[in-house]
C-alpha positions, -999 to 999 in steps of 0.1 A, spaced: -337 -520 -689 -309 -532 -666 -311 -531 -628 -284 -513 -610 -274 -523 -575 -255 -497 -554 -227 -507 -531 -237 -484 -502 -207 -494 -480 -184 -486 -509 -202 -453 -516 -199 -443 -479 -162 -451 -479 -157 -429 -510 -174 -400 -492 -153 -405 -461 -120 -408 -481 -122 -371 -489 -115 -361 -453 -80 -345 -459 -94 -324 -487 -125 -313 -466 -102 -303 -437 -80 -283 -460 -110 -265 -475 -123 -256 -440 -88 -243 -431 -87 -222 -463 -121 -206 -455 -111 -198 -420 -78 -183 -432 -97 -161 -458 -122 -151 -431 -93 -141 -408 -78 -119 -435 -113 -103 -443 -123 -97 -407 -133 -61 -401 -136 -63 -363 -102 -59 -347 -92 -91 -328 -117 -114 -344 -103 -149 -350 -120 -176 -370 -109 -212 -367 -112 -245 -386 -124 -277 -369 -109 -309 -384 -130 -335 -402 -155 -355 -383 -169 -387 -397 -207 -390 -400 -229 -418 -412 -233 -399 -445 -196 -390 -450 -174 -364 -434 -177 -328 -424 -153 -300 -414 -162 -266 -401 -149 -230 -405 -163 -213 -374 -162 -183 -351 -154 -207 -322 -166 -201 -287 -154 -193 -253 -126 -168 -260 -126 -131 -265 -114 -136 -301 -143 -159 -307 -168 -134 -294 -153 -107 -316 -155 -131 -346 -192 -137 -338 -198 -100 -339 -178 -96 -370 -196 -124 -388 -230 -111 -376 -223 -76 -390 -204 -84 -421 -212 -121 -431 -175 -128 -431 -177 -166 -433 -202 -164 -462 -179 -140 -481 -149 -162 -473 -165 -191 -490 -162 -173 -523 
């Protein structure tokens, strides 16, 4: 049986190279959530990609601090809008 040695630095770079795609997916989810929102005035947003030690992550979120964000939190709590927007 042959031994396999992984190039962990290379593997990490591959996971981080998907950043534009991950950001685009988060924006798509936020857009779908905005179109599905039942609560009037609710506004979902996408947060661009952030690099982590494991790779990268982007978020579709209700946001915080604004009136639209509070309405989005209520909308998401009652209707699971973000989960439904993921497909």
